[in-house]
N, C-alpha and C positions, 0 to 999 in steps of 0.2 A: 323625159318630161310632154314629150309628143303621145308616149302612152296614156300618161297618167288624165291631160285632157280629154285626150279620146274617149275614157272611160268615163267620163262628166265631173271629174272634179275641178273647182274653179282656180283661180289662179292663185289664189290665198290658199287656198287647201294643196294644190300641189307645189307652191312654195314651200309650205310647212312641211308638207314629206319630202323635200329636196333641200331643207336647211337655206332657202334662197329668199328674197322678196318677191312679192307679187307684183313690182314693176320688172324684177328681171325675167320671170316669165313672160310677162307681156312682153317685154322686147325679145325675147328668143321666138317666141308665138310669130311673132310678124316676120322673121325672118324666115320661120319654116314656111307659114303660110305665104312669102312669095317666091320660095324657092319651089315650091310645090303648086304655085299660083293654083292657089286655094282659096277661098273668102270665109267659111265657117265651120266652126268645129264641127257639125254635121259631115262635113266632108272630109276633115282628118280624121274622124273615127272609121270612115269607110276604106280610106287607104291602108289606116293602121288595122283594121282585120283582114284586107286582102293581102298584107305583107304576112300577117299571122298563116292565111293559108297555105300559104307559099316557101314558110320557114320551119324549120331548117330546110336548106335545097339539097334534094336528092336522098332525103329521110334520116340524115345524120344529123345527130344530135351535136351540142360541144360536148368537148372531150371523146367526138365515137375516134375508135382507134389506137384508143392509149392503151 
C-alpha cells in the first residue's frame, strides 16, 4: 500500500488496486504515517525510495540460494 501511495496513486486508486475502500487506505496510511513519524506523502515517497536503494540486503534477491 505504501509503495502505491508513494508512486502517486490517490487513496481511491490505491484501494481499487488492492480491492479495498479508499477509507481503508486512509486508515492504514494514518497508522503508517504515525509509525514513521511523517506527515506528507512526499516524505513517504522519499522513505520508500531509500528502502528500494538498500533492498535486497547484501545483493540477494528473493529466492537466492535455491
